[in-house]
Backbone as JSON Lines, residues from 0, in Angstrom:
{"i":0,"aa":"M","n":[-46.17,59.01,39.39],"ca":[-46.2,57.81,40.92],"c":[-47.65,57.01,40.32]}
{"i":1,"aa":"I","n":[-48.13,56.11,40.69],"ca":[-49.41,55.82,41.06],"c":[-49.03,54.93,42.27]}
{"i":2,"aa":"N","n":[-50.17,55.71,43.17],"ca":[-50.34,54.64,44.6],"c":[-50.93,53.54,44.27]}
{"i":3,"aa":"K","n":[-50.93,52.89,44.95],"ca":[-51.24,51.32,45.3],"c":[-51.94,51.1,46.45]}
{"i":4,"aa":"G","n":[-51.17,51.4,47.3],"ca":[-51.65,51.29,48.57],"c":[-50.86,51.7,49.95]}
{"i":5,"aa":"E","n":[-50.88,51.84,51.08],"ca":[-50.67,51.95,52.12],"c":[-50.5,51.03,52.75]}
{"i":6,"aa":"K","n":[-49.55,50.3,53.97],"ca":[-49.82,49.57,55.37],"c":[-48.87,50.06,56.05]}
{"i":7,"aa":"V","n":[-49.08,49.67,57.69],"ca":[-48.76,50.22,58.86],"c":[-47.97,48.96,59.53]}
{"i":8,"aa":"E","n":[-47.0,48.86,59.68],"ca":[-46.27,47.26,60.12],"c":[-46.48,47.97,61.49]}
{"i":9,"aa":"I","n":[-46.51,47.14,63.21],"ca":[-46.33,47.56,64.04],"c":[-45.45,46.55,64.67]}
{"i":10,"aa":"G","n":[-43.75,46.76,65.13],"ca":[-43.36,46.09,65.7],"c":[-43.76,45.66,67.1]}
{"i":11,"aa":"S","n":[-43.56,44.4,67.53],"ca":[-43.74,43.96,69.02],"c":[-42.6,43.38,69.77]}
{"i":12,"aa":"G","n":[-41.89,42.85,68.87],"ca":[-40.63,41.74,69.65],"c":[-39.51,41.96,69.06]}
{"i":13,"aa":"F","n":[-39.64,43.03,69.03],"ca":[-37.62,43.52,68.66],"c":[-37.22,43.18,69.82]}
{"i":14,"aa":"R","n":[-35.64,43.38,69.42],"ca":[-34.72,43.57,71.04],"c":[-33.53,44.11,70.57]}
{"i":15,"aa":"E","n":[-33.18,44.56,71.78],"ca":[-31.7,45.14,71.51],"c":[-30.74,44.18,71.23]}
{"i":16,"aa":"E","n":[-29.52,44.46,70.59],"ca":[-28.0,43.34,70.36],"c":[-28.01,42.61,71.57]}
{"i":17,"aa":"D","n":[-28.16,42.97,72.55],"ca":[-27.61,42.56,73.75],"c":[-28.89,41.01,74.49]}
{"i":18,"aa":"G","n":[-30.08,41.24,73.76],"ca":[-30.96,40.53,73.97],"c":[-32.34,41.42,74.78]}
{"i":19,"aa":"T","n":[-32.0,42.36,75.32],"ca":[-32.67,42.95,76.31],"c":[-33.9,43.54,75.15]}
{"i":20,"aa":"K","n":[-35.3,43.0,75.66],"ca":[-36.65,43.66,75.17],"c":[-36.43,44.98,74.83]}
{"i":21,"aa":"I","n":[-37.25,45.76,73.37],"ca":[-37.32,46.88,73.48],"c":[-38.61,47.58,73.9]}
{"i":22,"aa":"E","n":[-38.32,48.58,74.76],"ca":[-39.83,48.82,75.68],"c":[-41.28,49.17,74.64]}
{"i":23,"aa":"P","n":[-42.28,48.84,74.67],"ca":[-43.17,48.91,73.79],"c":[-43.29,49.85,73.06]}
{"i":24,"aa":"E","n":[-43.13,51.45,74.27],"ca":[-42.8,52.36,72.86],"c":[-42.16,53.23,72.1]}
{"i":25,"aa":"L","n":[-41.16,52.01,72.4],"ca":[-40.06,52.44,71.25],"c":[-39.99,51.21,70.24]}
{"i":26,"aa":"Q","n":[-40.89,50.15,70.33],"ca":[-40.74,49.47,69.3],"c":[-41.22,50.22,67.9]}
{"i":27,"aa":"P","n":[-40.84,49.31,66.46],"ca":[-40.89,50.15,65.55],"c":[-42.45,50.42,65.09]}
{"i":28,"aa":"V","n":[-42.9,51.41,64.12],"ca":[-44.03,51.7,63.58],"c":[-43.56,51.89,62.3]}
{"i":29,"aa":"K","n":[-43.79,50.98,60.95],"ca":[-43.05,51.27,59.47],"c":[-44.2,51.56,58.67]}
{"i":30,"aa":"K","n":[-44.34,52.51,57.86],"ca":[-45.22,52.8,56.96],"c":[-44.76,52.89,55.72]}
{"i":31,"aa":"I","n":[-45.22,51.9,55.17],"ca":[-45.05,51.31,53.76],"c":[-45.85,51.79,52.9]}
{"i":32,"aa":"I","n":[-45.59,52.51,51.71],"ca":[-46.14,53.38,50.54],"c":[-45.96,51.87,49.09]}
{"i":33,"aa":"V","n":[-46.91,51.51,48.87],"ca":[-46.78,50.59,47.9],"c":[-47.31,51.69,46.5]}
{"i":34,"aa":"S","n":[-46.1,51.66,45.52],"ca":[-46.56,52.26,44.5],"c":[-46.08,51.47,42.96]}
{"i":35,"aa":"E","n":[-45.84,52.52,42.13],"ca":[-45.24,52.32,40.98],"c":[-45.01,53.45,40.14]}
{"i":36,"aa":"T","n":[-43.94,53.43,39.36],"ca":[-43.58,54.64,38.86],"c":[-43.43,54.26,37.38]}
{"i":37,"aa":"T","n":[-43.7,55.01,36.2],"ca":[-43.81,54.6,35.27],"c":[-42.22,54.72,34.42]}
{"i":38,"aa":"V","n":[-41.95,54.25,33.4],"ca":[-40.42,54.08,32.72],"c":[-40.64,54.54,31.08]}
{"i":39,"aa":"D","n":[-40.16,55.59,30.4],"ca":[-40.32,56.17,29.31],"c":[-38.76,56.02,28.52]}
{"i":40,"aa":"I","n":[-38.7,55.89,27.71],"ca":[-37.39,55.44,26.84],"c":[-37.56,56.65,25.97]}
{"i":41,"aa":"G","n":[-36.47,57.53,25.79],"ca":[-36.61,58.58,24.41],"c":[-37.06,59.58,25.3]}
{"i":42,"aa":"S","n":[-36.89,60.92,24.38],"ca":[-37.27,61.94,25.0],"c":[-37.86,62.97,23.79]}
{"i":43,"aa":"G","n":[-38.29,64.36,23.87],"ca":[-38.81,64.95,22.46],"c":[-39.77,65.58,23.0]}
{"i":44,"aa":"P","n":[-40.79,66.19,22.12],"ca":[-42.24,67.28,22.11],"c":[-43.46,65.75,22.84]}
{"i":45,"aa":"D","n":[-43.28,64.59,22.51],"ca":[-44.04,63.66,23.07],"c":[-43.73,63.09,24.31]}
{"i":46,"aa":"G","n":[-42.72,63.53,24.89],"ca":[-41.76,62.71,26.04],"c":[-41.74,61.48,25.76]}
{"i":47,"aa":"G","n":[-41.22,61.03,24.96],"ca":[-40.58,59.52,25.35],"c":[-42.09,58.55,24.44]}
{"i":48,"aa":"Q","n":[-41.29,57.37,24.91],"ca":[-42.02,56.17,24.85],"c":[-42.63,55.51,25.98]}
{"i":49,"aa":"R","n":[-43.39,55.14,26.5],"ca":[-43.38,54.9,27.34],"c":[-43.55,53.42,27.73]}
{"i":50,"aa":"V","n":[-42.82,52.15,28.05],"ca":[-42.55,50.85,28.25],"c":[-42.92,50.21,29.53]}
{"i":51,"aa":"G","n":[-42.99,50.87,30.15],"ca":[-43.36,49.94,31.53],"c":[-43.28,50.71,33.01]}
{"i":52,"aa":"A","n":[-43.36,49.9,33.47],"ca":[-43.96,50.7,35.05],"c":[-42.77,49.68,36.03]}
{"i":53,"aa":"L","n":[-42.06,50.43,37.01],"ca":[-41.16,49.65,38.09],"c":[-41.95,49.6,39.36]}
{"i":54,"aa":"P","n":[-42.01,48.62,39.95],"ca":[-42.62,48.44,41.55],"c":[-42.03,49.76,42.36]}
{"i":55,"aa":"L","n":[-42.15,50.08,43.41],"ca":[-41.74,51.3,44.13],"c":[-42.11,50.91,45.36]}
{"i":56,"aa":"A","n":[-41.72,50.87,46.65],"ca":[-42.04,50.69,48.28],"c":[-41.13,51.78,49.05]}
{"i":57,"aa":"I","n":[-41.74,52.83,49.66],"ca":[-41.07,54.17,50.18],"c":[-41.44,53.53,51.74]}
{"i":58,"aa":"T","n":[-40.73,53.69,52.84],"ca":[-40.68,53.13,54.41],"c":[-40.17,54.5,54.81]}
{"i":59,"aa":"S","n":[-41.15,54.43,55.66],"ca":[-40.98,55.14,56.76],"c":[-40.94,54.75,58.18]}
{"i":60,"aa":"E","n":[-39.86,55.17,59.08],"ca":[-39.55,54.27,60.45],"c":[-39.52,55.29,61.91]}
{"i":61,"aa":"M","n":[-40.69,55.26,62.79],"ca":[-40.63,55.82,63.8],"c":[-40.79,55.15,64.7]}
{"i":62,"aa":"P","n":[-40.84,55.25,66.17],"ca":[-41.24,54.69,67.47],"c":[-42.42,54.82,67.58]}
{"i":63,"aa":"A","n":[-42.97,53.63,68.25],"ca":[-44.29,53.72,68.45],"c":[-45.16,54.99,69.18]}
{"i":64,"aa":"I","n":[-44.52,55.23,70.33],"ca":[-45.24,56.49,70.84],"c":[-44.93,57.61,70.23]}
{"i":65,"aa":"E","n":[-43.98,57.48,69.07],"ca":[-44.6,59.1,68.39],"c":[-45.39,58.71,67.47]}
{"i":66,"aa":"A","n":[-45.92,57.67,66.97],"ca":[-46.91,57.23,65.84],"c":[-47.96,57.65,66.7]}
{"i":67,"aa":"A","n":[-48.02,57.27,67.87],"ca":[-49.26,57.18,68.86],"c":[-49.64,58.11,69.04]}
{"i":68,"aa":"D","n":[-48.71,59.42,69.24],"ca":[-48.55,60.65,69.54],"c":[-49.18,61.68,68.44]}
{"i":69,"aa":"M","n":[-48.22,61.8,67.41],"ca":[-48.9,61.96,66.35],"c":[-50.44,61.94,65.64]}
{"i":70,"aa":"L","n":[-50.87,60.32,65.78],"ca":[-52.86,60.24,66.01],"c":[-53.2,61.06,66.67]}
{"i":71,"aa":"T","n":[-53.15,61.55,67.6],"ca":[-53.83,62.5,68.76],"c":[-53.91,63.71,68.37]}
{"i":72,"aa":"S","n":[-52.81,64.33,67.57],"ca":[-52.92,65.7,67.61],"c":[-53.0,65.93,66.04]}
{"i":73,"aa":"L","n":[-53.83,65.27,65.08],"ca":[-54.16,65.8,63.67],"c":[-55.11,67.08,64.08]}
{"i":74,"aa":"C","n":[-54.76,67.9,62.71],"ca":[-55.76,69.37,62.84],"c":[-57.22,69.0,62.51]}
{"i":75,"aa":"H","n":[-57.66,67.82,61.9],"ca":[-59.34,67.46,61.58],"c":[-59.47,67.55,62.84]}
{"i":76,"aa":"A","n":[-59.02,67.26,63.83],"ca":[-59.77,66.35,65.27],"c":[-58.98,67.46,66.41]}
{"i":77,"aa":"C","n":[-58.95,68.56,66.17],"ca":[-59.02,69.71,66.9],"c":[-60.02,70.97,66.96]}
{"i":78,"aa":"I","n":[-60.29,71.59,68.19],"ca":[-61.04,72.42,68.48],"c":[-60.28,73.84,67.33]}
{"i":79,"aa":"F","n":[-59.36,74.03,67.21],"ca":[-58.74,75.26,66.62],"c":[-59.11,75.29,65.27]}
{"i":80,"aa":"W","n":[-59.19,73.98,64.49],"ca":[-59.44,73.71,62.93],"c":[-60.26,74.58,62.31]}
{"i":81,"aa":"R","n":[-60.52,75.15,61.61],"ca":[-61.63,75.74,60.79],"c":[-61.56,75.48,59.84]}
{"i":82,"aa":"P","n":[-62.37,74.22,59.24],"ca":[-62.41,74.37,57.62],"c":[-63.57,74.92,57.24]}
{"i":83,"aa":"D","n":[-64.04,75.39,57.76],"ca":[-65.43,75.97,56.88],"c":[-64.78,77.62,56.61]}
{"i":84,"aa":"E","n":[-63.41,77.82,57.09],"ca":[-62.96,79.16,56.31],"c":[-61.88,79.23,55.19]}
{"i":85,"aa":"W","n":[-61.81,77.8,54.81],"ca":[-60.72,77.3,53.68],"c":[-61.45,78.07,52.35]}
{"i":86,"aa":"P","n":[-63.01,78.0,52.14],"ca":[-63.09,78.63,50.77],"c":[-63.33,80.07,50.75]}
{"i":87,"aa":"R","n":[-62.95,80.54,52.11],"ca":[-62.85,82.65,51.83],"c":[-61.45,82.78,51.95]}
{"i":88,"aa":"V","n":[-60.83,81.68,52.28],"ca":[-59.18,82.23,51.73],"c":[-59.06,81.81,50.79]}
{"i":89,"aa":"R","n":[-59.18,80.96,50.45],"ca":[-58.96,79.92,48.84],"c":[-58.83,81.3,47.75]}
{"i":90,"aa":"A","n":[-60.39,82.21,48.09],"ca":[-61.08,82.76,46.99],"c":[-59.89,83.86,46.89]}
{"i":91,"aa":"T","n":[-59.3,84.33,47.84],"ca":[-58.41,85.29,48.0],"c":[-56.92,85.29,47.62]}
{"i":92,"aa":"L","n":[-56.62,83.9,47.32],"ca":[-54.91,83.6,47.0],"c":[-54.75,83.74,45.61]}
{"i":93,"aa":"T","n":[-53.55,84.29,45.65],"ca":[-53.13,84.44,44.13],"c":[-52.83,83.06,43.55]}
{"i":94,"aa":"P","n":[-52.16,82.98,42.27],"ca":[-52.28,82.0,41.57],"c":[-51.16,81.26,41.86]}
{"i":95,"aa":"Q","n":[-49.89,82.34,42.38],"ca":[-48.26,81.93,43.02],"c":[-48.61,81.3,44.56]}
{"i":96,"aa":"E","n":[-49.76,81.71,45.0],"ca":[-49.58,80.88,46.42],"c":[-50.58,79.84,46.51]}
{"i":97,"aa":"I","n":[-51.37,79.56,45.3],"ca":[-52.04,78.4,45.33],"c":[-50.92,77.5,44.8]}
{"i":98,"aa":"G","n":[-50.08,77.6,43.89],"ca":[-48.91,76.79,43.24],"c":[-48.38,76.24,44.55]}
{"i":99,"aa":"A","n":[-47.95,77.11,45.76],"ca":[-47.43,76.94,46.74],"c":[-47.77,76.11,47.63]}
{"i":100,"aa":"L","n":[-49.27,76.07,47.87],"ca":[-50.03,75.11,48.71],"c":[-49.58,73.7,47.25]}
{"i":101,"aa":"R","n":[-50.17,73.65,46.37],"ca":[-49.84,72.71,45.86],"c":[-48.59,71.98,46.25]}
{"i":102,"aa":"A","n":[-47.27,72.98,45.7],"ca":[-46.07,72.29,45.82],"c":[-45.7,71.78,47.46]}
{"i":103,"aa":"T","n":[-46.64,72.37,48.28],"ca":[-46.8,71.37,49.79],"c":[-47.39,70.12,49.69]}
{"i":104,"aa":"L","n":[-48.87,69.63,49.04],"ca":[-49.18,68.65,49.03],"c":[-48.43,67.71,48.34]}
{"i":105,"aa":"L","n":[-47.8,68.43,47.31],"ca":[-47.09,67.14,46.57],"c":[-45.88,66.64,47.15]}
{"i":106,"aa":"A","n":[-45.32,67.41,48.23],"ca":[-44.02,66.78,48.89],"c":[-44.5,66.07,50.17]}
{"i":107,"aa":"K","n":[-46.03,65.85,50.18],"ca":[-46.6,64.56,51.52],"c":[-46.48,63.54,50.91]}
{"i":108,"aa":"T","n":[-46.64,62.43,51.89],"ca":[-46.83,61.16,51.09],"c":[-48.25,61.26,50.62]}
{"i":109,"aa":"S","n":[-48.77,60.29,50.11],"ca":[-49.36,59.76,48.96],"c":[-50.55,59.53,49.56]}
{"i":110,"aa":"D","n":[-50.79,58.85,50.88],"ca":[-51.58,58.52,51.66],"c":[-52.18,59.9,52.97]}
{"i":111,"aa":"E","n":[-51.35,61.21,52.93],"ca":[-51.8,61.92,53.56],"c":[-52.58,63.23,51.93]}
{"i":112,"aa":"I","n":[-52.79,62.48,51.32],"ca":[-53.39,63.07,50.12],"c":[-54.96,62.62,49.76]}
{"i":113,"aa":"P","n":[-56.01,62.86,49.87],"ca":[-57.06,62.31,49.24],"c":[-57.15,61.7,48.19]}
{"i":114,"aa":"Q","n":[-57.15,60.55,47.94],"ca":[-57.27,59.79,46.46],"c":[-58.61,59.86,45.47]}
{"i":115,"aa":"L","n":[-58.35,59.81,44.58],"ca":[-59.59,59.89,43.53],"c":[-59.59,58.36,43.4]}
{"i":116,"aa":"D","n":[-60.94,57.7,43.54],"ca":[-60.61,56.06,43.0],"c":[-61.67,56.46,41.48]}
{"i":117,"aa":"D","n":[-61.33,57.4,40.8],"ca":[-61.64,57.24,38.98],"c":[-60.73,57.17,38.05]}
{"i":118,"aa":"G","n":[-59.43,56.79,38.72],"ca":[-58.24,56.2,37.49],"c":[-57.79,57.29,36.89]}
{"i":119,"aa":"N","n":[-57.7,58.64,37.1],"ca":[-57.32,59.91,36.84],"c":[-55.7,59.56,37.75]}
{"i":120,"aa":"D","n":[-54.85,60.87,36.96],"ca":[-53.79,60.93,37.13],"c":[-53.58,61.45,38.38]}
{"i":121,"aa":"D","n":[-52.12,61.56,39.45],"ca":[-52.17,62.87,40.54],"c":[-52.79,64.03,40.09]}
{"i":122,"aa":"F","n":[-52.68,64.55,39.21],"ca":[-52.93,66.17,38.98],"c":[-54.58,66.03,39.52]}
{"i":123,"aa":"Y","n":[-55.86,65.21,39.36],"ca":[-56.89,65.11,39.54],"c":[-56.75,65.06,41.32]}
{"i":124,"aa":"A","n":[-56.19,64.23,41.68],"ca":[-55.95,63.74,42.92],"c":[-55.85,65.07,43.94]}
{"i":125,"aa":"L","n":[-54.78,65.64,43.27],"ca":[-54.29,67.17,43.99],"c":[-55.24,68.3,44.02]}
{"i":126,"aa":"D","n":[-56.18,68.31,42.47],"ca":[-57.11,69.06,42.49],"c":[-57.98,69.0,43.64]}
{"i":127,"aa":"H","n":[-58.26,67.72,44.06],"ca":[-59.2,67.08,44.96],"c":[-58.65,67.69,46.15]}
{"i":128,"aa":"A","n":[-57.48,67.51,46.79],"ca":[-56.61,68.14,47.8],"c":[-56.91,69.05,48.2]}
{"i":129,"aa":"M","n":[-56.89,69.75,47.27],"ca":[-57.49,71.55,47.49],"c":[-58.68,71.67,47.44]}
{"i":130,"aa":"S","n":[-60.09,71.05,47.61],"ca":[-61.0,71.08,47.99],"c":[-61.8,71.83,49.3]}
{"i":131,"aa":"D","n":[-62.94,71.53,49.28],"ca":[-63.38,71.99,50.67],"c":[-63.54,70.7,51.33]}
{"i":132,"aa":"G","n":[-63.13,71.45,52.7],"ca":[-63.26,70.62,53.77],"c":[-61.22,69.77,54.12]}
{"i":133,"aa":"T","n":[-60.28,69.98,53.2],"ca":[-59.23,69.79,53.17],"c":[-58.44,70.1,54.08]}
{"i":134,"aa":"H","n":[-58.58,71.59,53.9],"ca":[-58.13,72.95,54.86],"c":[-58.48,73.42,55.33]}
{"i":135,"aa":"G","n":[-57.89,74.13,56.04],"ca":[-58.8,74.73,57.35],"c":[-57.87,76.02,57.98]}
{"i":136,"aa":"V","n":[-58.44,77.04,58.48],"ca":[-57.71,77.81,59.21],"c":[-57.3,77.53,60.86]}
{"i":137,"aa":"C","n":[-56.33,77.49,61.08],"ca":[-55.7,77.3,62.22],"c":[-56.28,78.33,63.13]}
{"i":138,"aa":"K","n":[-57.18,78.42,64.28],"ca":[-57.43,79.98,64.79],"c":[-56.52,79.84,65.99]}
{"i":139,"aa":"A","n":[-56.0,79.41,66.9],"ca":[-54.57,79.37,67.39],"c":[-53.4,80.1,66.82]}
{"i":140,"aa":"L","n":[-52.57,79.53,65.96],"ca":[-51.88,79.98,65.1],"c":[-52.3,81.29,64.49]}
{"i":141,"aa":"S","n":[-53.7,81.73,63.63],"ca":[-53.79,82.76,63.18],"c":[-53.84,83.97,64.14]}
{"i":142,"aa":"D","n":[-54.21,83.88,65.07],"ca":[-54.45,84.84,66.19],"c":[-52.83,85.16,66.63]}
{"i":143,"aa":"M","n":[-51.81,84.25,66.74],"ca":[-50.33,84.55,66.82],"c":[-49.88,85.18,65.78]}
{"i":144,"aa":"A","n":[-50.33,84.9,64.49],"ca":[-49.68,85.67,63.42],"c":[-50.21,86.88,62.92]}
{"i":145,"aa":"G","n":[-51.78,87.15,63.53],"ca":[-52.42,88.41,62.75],"c":[-52.93,88.21,61.41]}
{"i":146,"aa":"D","n":[-52.65,87.01,61.35],"ca":[-53.19,86.7,59.75],"c":[-53.84,85.55,59.78]}
{"i":147,"aa":"D","n":[-54.34,84.81,58.68],"ca":[-55.03,83.1,58.33],"c":[-53.73,82.71,58.63]}
{"i":148,"aa":"V","n":[-53.75,81.37,58.81],"ca":[-52.78,80.53,58.64],"c":[-53.64,79.45,58.81]}
{"i":149,"aa":"V","n":[-53.11,78.73,57.22],"ca":[-53.42,77.5,56.64],"c":[-52.9,76.18,57.02]}
{"i":150,"aa":"T","n":[-53.73,75.09,57.23],"ca":[-52.97,73.97,57.39],"c":[-54.01,73.07,56.83]}
{"i":151,"aa":"F","n":[-53.25,71.83,56.37],"ca":[-53.86,70.73,55.95],"c":[-54.47,69.93,57.06]}
{"i":152,"aa":"Y","n":[-55.74,68.73,56.73],"ca":[-56.26,68.61,57.68],"c":[-55.61,67.21,58.73]}
{"i":153,"aa":"T","n":[-54.18,66.91,57.66],"ca":[-53.68,65.83,58.36],"c":[-52.47,66.4,58.94]}
{"i":154,"aa":"A","n":[-52.32,67.62,59.26],"ca":[-50.88,68.02,59.49],"c":[-51.13,68.29,61.17]}
{"i":155,"aa":"T","n":[-50.12,68.36,61.86],"ca":[-50.09,68.54,63.39],"c":[-49.31,69.53,63.9]}
{"i":156,"aa":"C","n":[-49.25,70.19,65.02],"ca":[-48.73,71.42,65.31],"c":[-47.54,71.63,64.96]}
{"i":157,"aa":"P","n":[-47.24,73.0,64.7],"ca":[-45.94,72.93,64.31],"c":[-44.81,73.18,65.46]}
{"i":158,"aa":"D","n":[-43.74,73.23,65.36],"ca":[-42.7,73.0,66.32],"c":[-42.32,74.78,67.0]}
{"i":159,"aa":"T","n":[-42.5,75.41,66.12],"ca":[-42.42,76.94,65.69],"c":[-43.48,77.53,65.99]}
{"i":160,"aa":"A","n":[-43.71,78.72,66.76],"ca":[-44.81,79.96,66.3],"c":[-44.31,80.4,65.04]}
{"i":161,"aa":"P","n":[-45.52,80.71,64.47],"ca":[-45.72,82.09,63.65],"c":[-44.06,83.23,63.64]}
{"i":162,"aa":"N","n":[-43.76,83.49,64.75],"ca":[-42.4,84.17,65.11],"c":[-41.15,83.81,65.2]}
{"i":163,"aa":"G","n":[-41.09,82.62,64.72],"ca":[-39.92,81.84,65.12],"c":[-39.54,81.35,66.6]}
{"i":164,"aa":"A","n":[-40.41,82.01,67.18],"ca":[-40.23,81.2,68.76],"c":[-40.64,79.28,68.7]}
{"i":165,"aa":"P","n":[-40.05,79.06,70.18],"ca":[-40.48,77.31,70.11],"c":[-42.32,77.22,70.73]}
{"i":166,"aa":"L","n":[-42.87,75.99,70.2],"ca":[-43.96,76.25,70.38],"c":[-44.43,75.02,70.9]}
{"i":167,"aa":"G","n":[-45.19,75.01,72.16],"ca":[-45.53,73.74,72.46],"c":[-47.13,73.19,72.03]}
{"i":168,"aa":"L","n":[-47.36,72.08,72.08],"ca":[-48.85,71.67,71.74],"c":[-49.82,72.17,71.89]}
{"i":169,"aa":"L","n":[-50.68,72.89,70.78],"ca":[-51.58,73.65,70.92],"c":[-52.83,72.86,70.73]}
{"i":170,"aa":"F","n":[-52.61,72.05,70.25],"ca":[-53.9,70.78,69.87],"c":[-54.8,70.12,71.14]}
{"i":171,"aa":"K","n":[-56.32,70.67,70.88],"ca":[-57.56,70.76,71.89],"c":[-58.31,69.79,70.85]}
{"i":172,"aa":"P","n":[-58.33,68.48,71.54],"ca":[-59.34,67.62,70.69],"c":[-60.75,68.22,70.76]}
{"i":173,"aa":"K","n":[-61.51,68.14,69.28],"ca":[-62.69,68.34,69.69],"c":[-63.6,67.07,70.81]}
{"i":174,"aa":"S","n":[-64.36,67.51,71.05],"ca":[-64.99,66.48,72.22],"c":[-65.68,65.21,71.42]}
{"i":175,"aa":"E","n":[-66.41,65.33,70.33],"ca":[-66.72,64.05,69.62],"c":[-65.76,63.18,68.75]}
{"i":176,"aa":"A","n":[-64.27,63.77,68.99],"ca":[-63.13,63.25,68.11],"c":[-62.13,62.7,69.46]}
{"i":177,"aa":"R","n":[-62.39,63.18,70.89],"ca":[-61.67,62.46,72.07],"c":[-61.62,60.94,72.25]}
{"i":178,"aa":"R","n":[-62.75,60.23,71.92],"ca":[-62.86,58.9,72.08],"c":[-62.05,57.97,70.86]}
{"i":179,"aa":"A","n":[-62.44,58.48,70.08],"ca":[-61.83,57.7,68.58],"c":[-60.11,58.03,68.59]}
{"i":180,"aa":"V","n":[-59.49,59.16,69.09],"ca":[-58.26,59.91,68.58],"c":[-57.68,58.73,69.84]}
{"i":181,"aa":"M","n":[-58.01,58.63,71.15],"ca":[-57.42,58.1,72.22],"c":[-57.84,56.26,71.75]}
{"i":182,"aa":"R","n":[-58.61,55.86,71.31],"ca":[-58.67,54.57,71.01],"c":[-57.51,54.16,69.37]}
{"i":183,"aa":"G","n":[-57.42,55.04,68.65],"ca":[-56.58,55.1,67.96],"c":[-54.9,54.62,68.47]}
{"i":184,"aa":"R","n":[-54.51,55.48,69.72],"ca":[-53.16,56.08,70.0],"c":[-53.1,54.28,70.96]}
{"i":185,"aa":"D","n":[-54.35,54.19,71.71],"ca":[-53.81,52.78,72.29],"c":[-53.82,51.46,71.78]}
{"i":186,"aa":"A","n":[-54.56,51.61,70.7],"ca":[-54.48,50.45,69.5],"c":[-52.68,50.21,69.22]}
{"i":187,"aa":"I","n":[-52.17,51.43,68.85],"ca":[-51.05,51.63,68.16],"c":[-50.36,50.94,70.0]}
{"i":188,"aa":"L","n":[-50.4,51.62,70.85],"ca":[-49.36,51.39,72.18],"c":[-49.33,49.68,72.39]}
{"i":189,"aa":"L","n":[-50.92,49.32,72.26],"ca":[-51.3,47.61,72.6],"c":[-50.32,46.91,71.64]}
{"i":190,"aa":"T","n":[-50.79,46.67,70.51],"ca":[-49.81,46.06,69.29],"c":[-48.32,46.24,69.9]}
{"i":191,"aa":"A","n":[-47.76,47.09,69.93],"ca":[-46.48,47.31,70.11],"c":[-46.2,46.61,71.41]}
{"i":192,"aa":"S","n":[-47.16,46.22,72.35],"ca":[-46.77,45.33,73.71],"c":[-46.66,44.27,73.15]}
{"i":193,"aa":"G","n":[-47.54,43.46,72.17],"ca":[-47.93,42.38,71.88],"c":[-49.07,41.9,72.2]}
{"i":194,"aa":"R","n":[-49.92,42.85,72.49],"ca":[-51.46,42.52,73.0],"c":[-52.35,43.05,71.69]}
{"i":195,"aa":"K","n":[-53.42,42.42,71.28],"ca":[-54.26,43.09,70.43],"c":[-55.27,44.17,70.78]}
{"i":196,"aa":"P","n":[-55.56,45.1,70.26],"ca":[-56.57,46.04,70.54],"c":[-57.69,45.2,70.58]}
{"i":197,"aa":"E","n":[-58.64,45.71,71.57],"ca":[-59.98,45.55,71.28],"c":[-61.0,46.12,70.52]}
């Protein structure tokens, strides 16, 4: 699958079936990933003959408030996230553990994985996604678990603690990220209310 780009559509004028305007916080936010997948005919040692590509659009939708809140709690903006610990942890992982992390990344949407603009396929983009700065150790979760808990930079706090107990939001913004995070949140909610963000 080749990523051709992503776009976000924020609704502002949607109404209930009875004509009642939907509150701004509940207006739909759609994330659309535009992609294409190759079409091969036949099989065998060479994998068949590539005959073309099919366009593909993957859409996910959530309420505006959920999208805004998600933006305000990403790991890379949190004081507990330690990307400088990733090289140390990565060096101790077995090939199976690295494979498990790679599988987790493959399950993510393409905009959550840093892409390389060098024309290589997803294998190389995935290797780039395993590089320094893309993962970090969550200090708060690691303290609870008694071991290193690695997270991806676009992850958010889990709903459960390492012991399985329900978990509240651990996120605390870095001082330099607080303003940018809140501007992004406000932009989503202003757009959902039909106003233009400043």
